[in-house]
N, C-alpha and C positions, 0 to 999 in steps of 0.2 A: 220869814227870814230873808227878805229882800235885801240886796246890798248893791249899791251903785259905785262901789270903789273901782277905780280904774287901776288895774294891776299890770306890771310889765309883762309883755309876752313877746316871743320871737317868731310866732306864726299865728295865723288866724285860726280860731277854733273851727273844727270841721272843714278845714281847707281842702281844696282839690289839688293844689300845688304844694307838694311836700319836698323835702331836700332830695330824695332819690327817685320818687315816683310821682306821677299824676294819678289821682284817684278819679277814674272816669265816672264811676257811679258806685253807690253803696245803698244797702237797705232797700233794694228793689223788691217790689211786691207784685207777684204774678197771680192773677185770679182765673179760675175757671168756674163752671157751674156749681161746683162743690165748695167754693171758697178759695182761700189762699193756697196756692199750689205748694208753697214751701212747707205747709203743715203736713204734707204727705211724706216729707223726708226729714223729720225731726226725731230726736230721741224719744219723744212722746209717741210718735207714730210707730216706731219700732216696738215699743212696749205694748201698744194696742194690737199690733200684728201678732206678737207673741201670745198675748192673752187669748186672742181668738183661736189660735192654733191649739192652745192648751185645753179649751173647753171640752172637746170630745175625749181627750185623754183623761180629764178629771172624771167624766161620766164612767169611763171604763176602768177607773182607779189605776191608771198607768201614768199619771203626771210625774215626770222626772223630778219636779220640784216639790213633791209631796204636798200639793195644794197650798204652798206658801203664797200669800198675796203678792201680786206683781209689783206693787209699790215697795215691797221689802226685799226684792231681789237686787243684790248689789252687782256692780260691774264684774266683780270677781266670781259671783255665782254664775253669771252668764258665760264668762270665759271658761270656767271649769266645765260647764255642761258641754261646751263646744269641743274642748280639747282633752278632757279627762273623763267625761261622762260615758255612760253605757250607750248602746246603739240607739235607744229611744231618745235619750237626751241629745245626742249628737244630731240625730235626724231632725228633731224638733228645731234645734238652733239653725241648722243648715236651711230648713224650710223658711224660717223667719228671715234669715239673711237674704235668701233668694228673692223673697217677695219685697223686702225693703230695698234691695239693690235695683229691682225693676222700677220701683217708684223713684229712687234717686236718679236713675238714668233718665227717666221721663222729665224730671225737674231740670236736670242739666241741659237736656235738649231744648227745653223751653227758654232757659237763660240764653243759650247760644243763638236763639232766634231774635233776641232783643238787639237793637242797634248798638247799645252801649257795650254789649258783650261780644260783638262781632270780632272775629279773628283771635279770640282767646285761645292761647296755645296750651295753657296748663291751669288746672285748679288745684290749689292746696286745700286739703280737707282738715279742718280743725274742730274745735268744740269738744265737749265732754264725751260724745259718742266715739270719737276717734281714739280716745285714750286706752281702749281695751282691744283684745284680740278680735272680738266680734266685729268691732268697727273696722279694723284693718282688713279683715276678710271681706267685709261688705264693700270696701273701697276697691279691692282687687276684683271682686265679682262685677261691680258696676263698670269698671274699666273694660272688662271682657265683653259685657253687653254692648257698650258703645262701640268698641272696635268691631264687633260682629255686625253692626249696622253701618259700618264704614265711616264712623266719626272718629277722626284722628285727633284725640286730645289726651294729654297726660293727666292722671289723677294721682296725687302723691300725698301721703300723710304728713301733717306738719311735723317738723323735725323735733322741736322741743315739746315737752309735756304741754298740752293745751293750756293748763292753768298757769304755767310759767311763760308761755309764748305771749299771753296777754299783757305781761309785764315787760318782757324783753322788747316787744314791738314799740313800746313807748319811746325808746331811745331814738327811733327813726322819725319821730315827730319834730325833732329839733335839729338845727344845722350843726355839723361837727365842730365848728369853731367854738361853740359853747362849751365843749368838753375839754378844751385845752387846759392843762393843769389840773384836771380832775380825772377820777377813775371810776365813778359810779353815779347813778341817778336814782331818783325815786319814781316807781311806776305804780299805777293804780288800775285795777281791773274790777269794774262794777258789773255785777250780774244779777239775775232775777232771784238767785238763791244765796249767793255769797258776795261779800266785798273783800277783795284781796289787795294788800299793799305790800310792796317789796323793794329791797335794795338791789338794783341791777348792776353787777360788776361788768363794766364795758370791755375789759381785757384788751384795751387798745394796743398795748405793747406786743401782744401775741397776734393780733389781726386788726389792722386799721379800719377794715370794713365792718367791724362789730360782729363778725361771724362767730366769734368765740365768747360773745356776751352770755352771761348766765345769771341766774337769780342767786344771790348770796344768802339772803334771809328774807322771809316774808311773814306777814301777819294775816290771819284769816278770821272773818266774822261772818257767821251764818245768820243773816237777818231773817231767813225764812223760818227759823226755829223760834223766833220771838212772837209771843201772842199779841202784844200791843206794841206797835212801833210806828213812828212817823219819820219824815225826812230829817227833822231836826236831830233825832236820835242817831240817824244814819250818818249825818255830817259830823256830829260829835264823836262817834265811834271811829270814823275815818281819821279825824284829826288826831285822836289818841294813838291810833296805829302808826301814823306818820311820825309823830313826835317820838314814839318809842323806837322806831327804826332809825331816826336821825341820831338819837342818843347812842344806839348800839353801833352804828356806823362810825360815829366819832370816836367811840371807845376803841374800835378796831383800826383806827387810823385811816379809814377810807376818806378820800377827798371827794365829798359829795358836790356835784355840780348844782348850782342854784336853779334846779329845774324839777318840775313834777309833771309827768306825762300821764294822761288819764284816758282809759277806754270806757265808754259808757253806752248802753243801749239807746237807740233812737236816732233821729235826725238832729245833728248838732248844728246850732246856728253860730254865726260868726261872733256873736257877743257872749257865747258860752251857755246860752239857754237851750232847752230841748223842745223841739217842735212837736214831735210825736214818736211813739215807739218805746216809751219808758213806763208802760202801764204795769209792769211786773215789779217795779221798785217800790220801796216803802214810802207811802205818801204821794203827793202830787208833784212829780218832778217836771211836768210839762208846763207848769205855770210860768208866765213871762216874768213873774216877780221872783222866781227862784234861779239863782245863778251859782252853781257849785264852784267854778274856778274863783270867782270873787270871794266867796265865803272861805275857801281854803287859804287864799292869799291874805285875807284879814287875820286868820288864825295863825298862819305861818308866813309872816311878811319877809323873813330872811332865812336863808340857809347859809350858815357861816357868816361871812361879812357882806354877802351880796343879796340884792333883792331877788325874791323868788319869782321865777317865770313859770307859768302854768299853761299847758296846751291840752285841750280835750278834743277827742274825736270818737267816732263810733267804735264800739268794742270789737266788731268783726274786722273793721279796717285795721285797728291796732294789732290784733292778733295776727293778721296776715302780714303786717309790716315786719314781723320777726323773721320772715323768709326773704327779705330784700337781698341779703348778701348771696343767696343761693339761686336767684332768678336772673342772673346776668346773661344767661344763654337764650333767653326768650325776650320778646318785646312786650307782649300783652299777656297778662296772667291774672288770675283771680283767686279768691278764697271763699270757701263755704264752711261756715261753722255750724256743726250739727249739735244742737243742744236742745233746750226746751222748745225753741223755734229753729229756723234756718237763717242764720246771718249770712250776708254776702257782700262782696266788694269786687271791683275790677280795677286793675292798675295798668298803667303804661310806664315802662322804665324811662327815666330821663337820662339824657346823655351826660357824660362827665362835664361838659361845658355848660350844663344847666338847661339845655333844650328839652 
């Protein structure tokens, strides 16, 4: 599905210089003797800790989850065990949170030792793990551990639901002038399990800094549930979702800007190709012959009467960008997205004059 179409864009894909921030670094990979350090602070890592702690309880027939396989435990199951469960269930969850928080604190300390993360004042914690009470407690406990070691850094949960933050952040990939006369954009969040597309209501009349932006409507496709799937199927499904959203937005009288912002795993190249880090997506997305922005532009060349502009960046970067309006009190800040892996990015706020 190679495509060499040149499509209009208002920013370079994967750019370091964005309208409100400079992306100092993203997708940093830290290794130790056991492999990638970020793997120790992922949603998968938490599940592995929990499973290990459950083993002796299973043998004693005291497992609070009644031997339910770990893969079938929902976020709600974990939250209920922590907040509503009996003493054994609560004790199990607190133990898992404590161990995970120690690992997360270790990972954060290693990030802070990197030159690109020097002087980071705050980390926003996003990703699916943050979405539940267990994740929130882990964030609080990690903060306490770091403060106890004299490390003065704020850890804050991402404000919007992590699934919606990945769409809202897309609005900060484009300059604000593009939105004049419009009140919504299309955002896309591509993940290792789901592909989500949505209409983001910018709410510029309520807040010119887009702090009131919200997801009006979205479409979700769980590609992980498909037995046989390739990237052509993924692109086709994404185009169908976007076309459905455009139709719905038009019916509701939304004035869609001619813009699609995309968050995608991996190192995003200036031409819209992906260098590495997209191994969990269906098919080979890292091929130099595959270019998602060009394919989408070919399928959706116009939104309304205007040519479609498309900008793609790393998914952790885009999720973090949803916090731009709330980070004006610091200069250097970052995001950690705790999901299947650990996404990361560091930003420096740009001054109003563009510096």
